[in-house]
NUBA-893446 format. One record per atom (N, C-alpha, C, CB): x, y negated, z; atom name; residue number from 1. Coordinates in pm, whole numbers, plus 50000, padded with zeros to 5 digits. Glycine has a CB too. Layout:
<u->X, v->Y, w->Z, at->CA, i->NUM>
...
END
This chain:
<u->13790, v->94164, w->21614, at->N, i->1>
<u->13761, v->94072, w->21503, at->CA, i->1>
<u->13722, v->94167, w->21401, at->C, i->1>
<u->13882, v->93975, w->21457, at->CB, i->1>
<u->13647, v->94150, w->21325, at->N, i->2>
<u->13641, v->94256, w->21174, at->CA, i->2>
<u->13671, v->94135, w->21037, at->C, i->2>
<u->13430, v->94352, w->21147, at->CB, i->2>
<u->13745, v->94196, w->20978, at->N, i->3>
<u->13749, v->94084, w->20895, at->CA, i->3>
<u->13737, v->94149, w->20743, at->C, i->3>
<u->13889, v->93996, w->20924, at->CB, i->3>
<u->13708, v->94095, w->20636, at->N, i->4>
<u->13676, v->94148, w->20508, at->CA, i->4>
<u->13727, v->94044, w->20401, at->C, i->4>
<u->13520, v->94177, w->20496, at->CB, i->4>
<u->13743, v->94137, w->20293, at->N, i->5>
<u->13757, v->94040, w->20141, at->CA, i->5>
<u->13590, v->94042, w->20093, at->C, i->5>
<u->13884, v->94135, w->19987, at->CB, i->5>
<u->13534, v->93978, w->20030, at->N, i->6>
<u->13388, v->94008, w->19975, at->CA, i->6>
<u->13407, v->93966, w->19818, at->C, i->6>
<u->13255, v->93908, w->20060, at->CB, i->6>
<u->13402, v->94036, w->19738, at->N, i->7>
<u->13439, v->94032, w->19577, at->CA, i->7>
<u->13269, v->94021, w->19575, at->C, i->7>
<u->13541, v->94194, w->19480, at->CB, i->7>
<u->13299, v->93869, w->19465, at->N, i->8>
<u->13130, v->93829, w->19410, at->CA, i->8>
<u->13130, v->93814, w->19293, at->C, i->8>
<u->13057, v->93700, w->19456, at->CB, i->8>
<u->13017, v->93874, w->19216, at->N, i->9>
<u->13024, v->93800, w->19113, at->CA, i->9>
<u->12856, v->93778, w->19074, at->C, i->9>
<u->13122, v->93872, w->19002, at->CB, i->9>
<u->12881, v->93669, w->18954, at->N, i->10>
<u->12759, v->93587, w->18965, at->CA, i->10>
<u->12731, v->93567, w->18854, at->C, i->10>
<u->12759, v->93470, w->19032, at->CB, i->10>
<u->12591, v->93513, w->18828, at->N, i->11>
<u->12503, v->93469, w->18679, at->CA, i->11>
<u->12644, v->93378, w->18599, at->C, i->11>
<u->12319, v->93330, w->18721, at->CB, i->11>
<u->12649, v->93387, w->18501, at->N, i->12>
<u->12689, v->93332, w->18390, at->CA, i->12>
<u->12695, v->93200, w->18413, at->C, i->12>
<u->12617, v->93364, w->18285, at->CB, i->12>
<u->12764, v->93102, w->18462, at->N, i->13>
<u->12785, v->92929, w->18502, at->CA, i->13>
<u->12729, v->92937, w->18608, at->C, i->13>
<u->12719, v->92801, w->18411, at->CB, i->13>
<u->12766, v->93014, w->18718, at->N, i->14>
<u->12707, v->93009, w->18819, at->CA, i->14>
<u->12802, v->92985, w->18939, at->C, i->14>
<u->12632, v->93116, w->18822, at->CB, i->14>
<u->12931, v->93053, w->18924, at->N, i->15>
<u->13018, v->93047, w->19034, at->CA, i->15>
<u->13018, v->92945, w->19103, at->C, i->15>
<u->13131, v->93063, w->19007, at->CB, i->15>
<u->13019, v->92792, w->19026, at->N, i->16>
<u->13064, v->92667, w->19086, at->CA, i->16>
<u->12960, v->92661, w->19220, at->C, i->16>
<u->13052, v->92527, w->18970, at->CB, i->16>
<u->12833, v->92634, w->19176, at->N, i->17>
<u->12750, v->92642, w->19322, at->CA, i->17>
<u->12775, v->92759, w->19401, at->C, i->17>
<u->12594, v->92643, w->19304, at->CB, i->17>
<u->12766, v->92865, w->19347, at->N, i->18>
<u->12802, v->93029, w->19467, at->CA, i->18>
<u->12909, v->92965, w->19561, at->C, i->18>
<u->12898, v->93212, w->19370, at->CB, i->18>
<u->13012, v->92946, w->19517, at->N, i->19>
<u->13147, v->92927, w->19590, at->CA, i->19>
<u->13129, v->92798, w->19681, at->C, i->19>
<u->13278, v->92906, w->19480, at->CB, i->19>
<u->13069, v->92739, w->19638, at->N, i->20>
<u->13036, v->92565, w->19743, at->CA, i->20>
<u->12945, v->92631, w->19829, at->C, i->20>
<u->12938, v->92391, w->19650, at->CB, i->20>
<u->12825, v->92701, w->19826, at->N, i->21>
<u->12763, v->92770, w->19927, at->CA, i->21>
<u->12841, v->92849, w->19985, at->C, i->21>
<u->12662, v->92834, w->19892, at->CB, i->21>
<u->12894, v->92921, w->19972, at->N, i->22>
<u->12959, v->93051, w->20033, at->CA, i->22>
<u->13077, v->92967, w->20117, at->C, i->22>
<u->13024, v->93180, w->19902, at->CB, i->22>
<u->13111, v->92843, w->20080, at->N, i->23>
<u->13207, v->92768, w->20204, at->CA, i->23>
<u->13192, v->92727, w->20299, at->C, i->23>
<u->13258, v->92685, w->20194, at->CB, i->23>
<u->13017, v->92708, w->20261, at->N, i->24>
<u->12953, v->92647, w->20444, at->CA, i->24>
<u->12884, v->92721, w->20524, at->C, i->24>
<u->12846, v->92529, w->20452, at->CB, i->24>
<u->12904, v->92859, w->20497, at->N, i->25>
<u->12851, v->92979, w->20603, at->CA, i->25>
<u->12982, v->93005, w->20701, at->C, i->25>
<u->12802, v->93144, w->20510, at->CB, i->25>
<u->12887, v->92958, w->20829, at->N, i->26>
<u->12978, v->93007, w->20939, at->CA, i->26>
<u->13056, v->93190, w->20926, at->C, i->26>
<u->12866, v->92993, w->21083, at->CB, i->26>
<u->13184, v->93153, w->20938, at->N, i->27>
<u->13248, v->93322, w->20931, at->CA, i->27>
<u->13302, v->93353, w->20839, at->C, i->27>
<u->13166, v->93433, w->20934, at->CB, i->27>
<u->13288, v->93258, w->20699, at->N, i->28>
<u->13385, v->93223, w->20598, at->CA, i->28>
<u->13447, v->93122, w->20656, at->C, i->28>
<u->13336, v->93189, w->20465, at->CB, i->28>
<u->13600, v->93191, w->20621, at->N, i->29>
<u->13769, v->93112, w->20634, at->CA, i->29>
<u->13821, v->93073, w->20504, at->C, i->29>
<u->13899, v->93220, w->20698, at->CB, i->29>
<u->13791, v->93132, w->20391, at->N, i->30>
<u->13829, v->93088, w->20250, at->CA, i->30>
<u->13730, v->93156, w->20142, at->C, i->30>
<u->13987, v->93132, w->20218, at->CB, i->30>
<u->13702, v->93116, w->20040, at->N, i->31>
<u->13638, v->93130, w->19952, at->CA, i->31>
<u->13701, v->93092, w->19810, at->C, i->31>
<u->13534, v->93073, w->19988, at->CB, i->31>
<u->13752, v->93142, w->19696, at->N, i->32>
<u->13807, v->93133, w->19596, at->CA, i->32>
<u->13754, v->93171, w->19481, at->C, i->32>
<u->13894, v->93175, w->19612, at->CB, i->32>
<u->13727, v->93039, w->19361, at->N, i->33>
<u->13712, v->93094, w->19219, at->CA, i->33>
<u->13833, v->93144, w->19201, at->C, i->33>
<u->13673, v->92997, w->19105, at->CB, i->33>
<u->13829, v->93312, w->19085, at->N, i->34>
<u->13917, v->93394, w->19062, at->CA, i->34>
<u->13835, v->93444, w->18901, at->C, i->34>
<u->13940, v->93506, w->19202, at->CB, i->34>
<u->13958, v->93455, w->18819, at->N, i->35>
<u->13943, v->93549, w->18679, at->CA, i->35>
<u->13894, v->93728, w->18684, at->C, i->35>
<u->14111, v->93545, w->18609, at->CB, i->35>
<u->13856, v->93740, w->18599, at->N, i->36>
<u->13879, v->93939, w->18629, at->CA, i->36>
<u->13705, v->93935, w->18630, at->C, i->36>
<u->13989, v->94023, w->18847, at->CB, i->36>
<u->13742, v->94052, w->18692, at->N, i->37>
<u->13592, v->94127, w->18724, at->CA, i->37>
<u->13461, v->94065, w->18780, at->C, i->37>
<u->13613, v->94227, w->18823, at->CB, i->37>
<u->13532, v->93980, w->18882, at->N, i->38>
<u->13486, v->93931, w->18993, at->CA, i->38>
<u->13500, v->93798, w->18967, at->C, i->38>
<u->13546, v->93977, w->19109, at->CB, i->38>
<u->13393, v->93700, w->18992, at->N, i->39>
<u->13431, v->93533, w->18987, at->CA, i->39>
<u->13456, v->93463, w->19095, at->C, i->39>
<u->13330, v->93452, w->18935, at->CB, i->39>
<u->13466, v->93531, w->19243, at->N, i->40>
<u->13457, v->93493, w->19380, at->CA, i->40>
<u->13532, v->93548, w->19453, at->C, i->40>
<u->13350, v->93506, w->19433, at->CB, i->40>
<u->13659, v->93544, w->19489, at->N, i->41>
<u->13651, v->93629, w->19608, at->CA, i->41>
<u->13659, v->93546, w->19753, at->C, i->41>
<u->13772, v->93735, w->19598, at->CB, i->41>
<u->13589, v->93601, w->19892, at->N, i->42>
<u->13581, v->93531, w->20016, at->CA, i->42>
<u->13659, v->93619, w->20132, at->C, i->42>
<u->13423, v->93505, w->20052, at->CB, i->42>
<u->13710, v->93496, w->20201, at->N, i->43>
<u->13749, v->93614, w->20317, at->CA, i->43>
<u->13655, v->93568, w->20404, at->C, i->43>
<u->13912, v->93622, w->20390, at->CB, i->43>
<u->13621, v->93622, w->20500, at->N, i->44>
<u->13498, v->93669, w->20627, at->CA, i->44>
<u->13520, v->93740, w->20711, at->C, i->44>
<u->13386, v->93734, w->20598, at->CB, i->44>
<u->13508, v->93662, w->20831, at->N, i->45>
<u->13513, v->93805, w->20990, at->CA, i->45>
<u->13355, v->93741, w->21077, at->C, i->45>
<u->13733, v->93772, w->21163, at->CB, i->45>
<u->13387, v->93845, w->21143, at->N, i->46>
<u->13275, v->93833, w->21263, at->CA, i->46>
<u->13322, v->93940, w->21361, at->C, i->46>
<u->13104, v->93866, w->21212, at->CB, i->46>
<u->13260, v->93917, w->21474, at->N, i->47>
<u->13261, v->93998, w->21546, at->CA, i->47>
<u->13308, v->94195, w->21540, at->C, i->47>
<u->13151, v->93957, w->21570, at->CB, i->47>
<u->13202, v->94218, w->21521, at->N, i->48>
<u->13185, v->94373, w->21511, at->CA, i->48>
<u->13185, v->94404, w->21335, at->C, i->48>
<u->13018, v->94427, w->21598, at->CB, i->48>
<u->13118, v->94539, w->21321, at->N, i->49>
<u->13097, v->94526, w->21176, at->CA, i->49>
<u->12966, v->94495, w->21154, at->C, i->49>
<u->13130, v->94642, w->21098, at->CB, i->49>
<u->12880, v->94531, w->21247, at->N, i->50>
<u->12729, v->94453, w->21239, at->CA, i->50>
<u->12743, v->94359, w->21160, at->C, i->50>
<u->12666, v->94389, w->21366, at->CB, i->50>
<u->12796, v->94260, w->21279, at->N, i->51>
<u->12799, v->94150, w->21239, at->CA, i->51>
<u->12837, v->94091, w->21093, at->C, i->51>
<u->12860, v->94112, w->21317, at->CB, i->51>
<u->12955, v->94200, w->21081, at->N, i->52>
<u->12967, v->94141, w->20925, at->CA, i->52>
<u->12899, v->94196, w->20810, at->C, i->52>
<u->13100, v->94148, w->20880, at->CB, i->52>
<u->12829, v->94318, w->20865, at->N, i->53>
<u->12735, v->94360, w->20756, at->CA, i->53>
<u->12596, v->94260, w->20722, at->C, i->53>
<u->12684, v->94508, w->20804, at->CB, i->53>
<u->12582, v->94179, w->20857, at->N, i->54>
<u->12468, v->94084, w->20850, at->CA, i->54>
<u->12520, v->93936, w->20785, at->C, i->54>
<u->12404, v->94064, w->21009, at->CB, i->54>
<u->12629, v->93956, w->20811, at->N, i->55>
<u->12674, v->93829, w->20740, at->CA, i->55>
<u->12675, v->93797, w->20589, at->C, i->55>
<u->12797, v->93814, w->20773, at->CB, i->55>
<u->12726, v->93969, w->20559, at->N, i->56>
<u->12749, v->94008, w->20364, at->CA, i->56>
<u->12593, v->94029, w->20350, at->C, i->56>
<u->12866, v->94198, w->20299, at->CB, i->56>
<u->12496, v->94095, w->20420, at->N, i->57>
<u->12391, v->94091, w->20344, at->CA, i->57>
<u->12285, v->94009, w->20376, at->C, i->57>
<u->12352, v->94199, w->20331, at->CB, i->57>
<u->12234, v->93911, w->20514, at->N, i->58>
<u->12146, v->93793, w->20534, at->CA, i->58>
<u->12220, v->93674, w->20476, at->C, i->58>
<u->12109, v->93770, w->20689, at->CB, i->58>
<u->12332, v->93656, w->20463, at->N, i->59>
<u->12388, v->93485, w->20460, at->CA, i->59>
<u->12410, v->93470, w->20274, at->C, i->59>
<u->12593, v->93455, w->20577, at->CB, i->59>
<u->12544, v->93573, w->20255, at->N, i->60>
<u->12582, v->93576, w->20120, at->CA, i->60>
<u->12550, v->93624, w->20034, at->C, i->60>
<u->12658, v->93596, w->20101, at->CB, i->60>
<u->12444, v->93738, w->20074, at->N, i->61>
<u->12404, v->93777, w->19911, at->CA, i->61>
<u->12266, v->93726, w->19905, at->C, i->61>
<u->12408, v->93956, w->19864, at->CB, i->61>
<u->12193, v->93669, w->20007, at->N, i->62>
<u->12083, v->93552, w->19958, at->CA, i->62>
<u->12101, v->93414, w->19894, at->C, i->62>
<u->12016, v->93514, w->20066, at->CB, i->62>
<u->12257, v->93399, w->19861, at->N, i->63>
<u->12281, v->93261, w->19777, at->CA, i->63>
<u->12208, v->93334, w->19648, at->C, i->63>
<u->12474, v->93196, w->19751, at->CB, i->63>
<u->12144, v->93263, w->19577, at->N, i->64>
<u->12089, v->93224, w->19422, at->CA, i->64>
<u->12196, v->93237, w->19332, at->C, i->64>
<u->12033, v->93071, w->19404, at->CB, i->64>
<u->12204, v->93303, w->19254, at->N, i->65>
<u->12304, v->93356, w->19154, at->CA, i->65>
<u->12399, v->93433, w->19178, at->C, i->65>
<u->12361, v->93276, w->19099, at->CB, i->65>
<u->12425, v->93514, w->19288, at->N, i->66>
<u->12530, v->93606, w->19263, at->CA, i->66>
<u->12429, v->93759, w->19229, at->C, i->66>
<u->12649, v->93612, w->19414, at->CB, i->66>
<u->12481, v->93836, w->19134, at->N, i->67>
<u->12436, v->93932, w->19152, at->CA, i->67>
<u->12475, v->94055, w->19210, at->C, i->67>
<u->12409, v->93940, w->19076, at->CB, i->67>
<u->12624, v->94062, w->19217, at->N, i->68>
<u->12685, v->94188, w->19285, at->CA, i->68>
<u->12766, v->94111, w->19376, at->C, i->68>
<u->12772, v->94301, w->19187, at->CB, i->68>
<u->12772, v->94215, w->19542, at->N, i->69>
<u->12863, v->94221, w->19571, at->CA, i->69>
<u->12963, v->94319, w->19603, at->C, i->69>
<u->12845, v->94171, w->19620, at->CB, i->69>
<u->13081, v->94350, w->19646, at->N, i->70>
<u->13177, v->94429, w->19702, at->CA, i->70>
<u->13239, v->94391, w->19820, at->C, i->70>
<u->13266, v->94448, w->19619, at->CB, i->70>
<u->13219, v->94426, w->19922, at->N, i->71>
<u->13293, v->94452, w->20056, at->CA, i->71>
<u->13423, v->94513, w->20090, at->C, i->71>
<u->13222, v->94520, w->20120, at->CB, i->71>
<u->13572, v->94444, w->20108, at->N, i->72>
<u->13664, v->94512, w->20169, at->CA, i->72>
<u->13687, v->94497, w->20273, at->C, i->72>
<u->13751, v->94510, w->20130, at->CB, i->72>
<u->13680, v->94580, w->20372, at->N, i->73>
<u->13752, v->94549, w->20506, at->CA, i->73>
<u->13867, v->94563, w->20522, at->C, i->73>
<u->13717, v->94607, w->20601, at->CB, i->73>
<u->13931, v->94448, w->20627, at->N, i->74>
<u->14055, v->94483, w->20628, at->CA, i->74>
<u->14099, v->94595, w->20743, at->C, i->74>
<u->14124, v->94360, w->20637, at->CB, i->74>
<u->14233, v->94650, w->20693, at->N, i->75>
<u->14242, v->94722, w->20819, at->CA, i->75>
<u->14406, v->94715, w->20888, at->C, i->75>
<u->14193, v->94884, w->20784, at->CB, i->75>
<u->14415, v->94744, w->20978, at->N, i->76>
<u->14580, v->94713, w->21011, at->CA, i->76>
<u->14606, v->94868, w->21038, at->C, i->76>
<u->14625, v->94591, w->21170, at->CB, i->76>
<u->14718, v->94879, w->20944, at->N, i->77>
<u->14812, v->95012, w->20946, at->CA, i->77>
<u->14921, v->94949, w->21059, at->C, i->77>
<u->14896, v->95062, w->20767, at->CB, i->77>
END
């Protein structure tokens, strides 16, 4: 299992709508509105790196109102 935090920037006034849609995606375990340079922080997981990439690019980034994402894979030291 590969997990990552996905940091999301949205258009002004769109964070509430975006976070509600992101929470419905299979593979997303948590999505929260935050303050700072990003508007939403998501915890997501998939079977492998390719699956995680598909989740972010095909499912998360396709939501209207998202302007930018930054994917931060979780590592185990």
